[in-house]
N, C-alpha and C positions, 0 to 999 in steps of 0.2 A: 583699165584701175578697171577695177568692178567698184561696182554705189553698195552699201552693208549698213546705210542711214533706214531709220522708218519713220521717214516725214509723214506718206501718204498707207498707213495700215499694213508696206511692204514689215518681212522677216527679215530681223537682222541674222545676217549669217551662223550657224552656232544655231541657233534658239527651237526651237519646239513648238506645234502646235495642239491642242489638247486639252486635258484636261489634268491634276494633280491629282494626287491618289487621298489627297488632307479634302479636298472642293467634292470630291467621290464619293468618302467616306460620308460628309455633312450630311449629301443628299440621302446616303443610303441611313442613317438616322432621324434626318425628318419622314421619309416616309414609315417610317417602323414605329415612330412616334402618336405620326397622323394614323396606321391600322391599330396601334395597341388603342386609340381609343374607339377608334366606327368597328368594329370588332365584337364589342357587347354593349353598345348598339344593336345590331342588325341583330347579334342573336338574342336577346330579348323583344327584338319587333316580328322574327319567328319564332316564338314561343309563344304570346301576342295570337299572329292570326293564324295555330295549330288549336290555342284555347275558343278562338272565335270560330271557329268549324266542328269543333268536336262538338261547345254549346248549342252550333243549328243542327248539328243531326240530334243531339240528350231530345230538343223543342220539338227534329223532325218525328221522331219515332214518340212520345208522350204525342202525339194529335195521333198516328199508329191506334197508339195504343184507348183514344178517348172512342174514333172509329168506330174498334171493336167493341171498347164495350155497349153505343148508341146497336150494334148490330148483335148482342149477344146479353147481355146487360151483367156480362161479369170482364173482371182483364183476364182469368181461371183462359189459360189453353191460347193467349197470342204469341206472337212468333219475339224471341228475342232482340234483344236488338243490336242491328247492324249499322256499321259506318260506312262509308267509301272509304277501299282497301292500303289508302296513302293516308288515311288516320291509326292505320291496324301499326303503324309499325311505333308506334307515338303514345294511342292511350288503350285500354283493355278496355270497352264496353260490352256492358251487360246489368242485370239484374242483378238489385244489391236487394239478397233474401228473398223469404218466398210473394210470387205474386196470390194475394185473397182477391176474391171474387171484386172484394171496395176499391181493396190499395195495391202498390209495388209503388217502386222507388227503382228508378236507374241510375245507376251508376256512370263515372268516365274516368278511370284510374290512370295515373299518367307514367308511361314505364324508363327504363333506364333512359330512353335516346331522346324523354321529354325531360326534361332537369324544371320542371314547374314549381318549387319550393311555397312561390309564397299565394297559387295558389291549390298545389296539393290534387286531391281527388272531388271532381262536382256531384254532387248528386241533384236531380227532380223525381220528387215524388206528385202525384195523382191528384192532389191537389195544387197541385204550384209550385209547391213549394222549392228555391234551390237556396239546394247551402253549399260549399267549399270545404273541407280538412286541412287550410293552409295558412297563412296568415295572414295572407292580407284581404282585405273584405270587402263583402257581398258585392258594393260596389263597383271595385275596380276586375272583383274577376269571372261579373257575369254580365 
């Protein structure tokens, strides 16, 4: 006579071990909800870190412009701003308007791969004035 009981964790005859389809679907739904919460937060963090990198690039180029000015007593003839190659996919960096003997403005405009509606185009001029074209405040963007 065969033992069919479940007294000590043994399987009863005819029962299968594993997860049901309902249990698996519940796990999938939970993972999807967690991913839908985490992904936008991750995207905001990536945009913010790229913005910080391009801000550093603008400040670095402003320092180069000041070095050029102290050597030549003019901003005219200074090299055009360039940033790291990985930022070129996300920001277009260059002069905004003409470079004069006493003034310049450099800007970083986000491309379509960097959807930065909060800050938009960042600018920095010869007087050190920082601006942004987006809806965010200057303190949030710089």
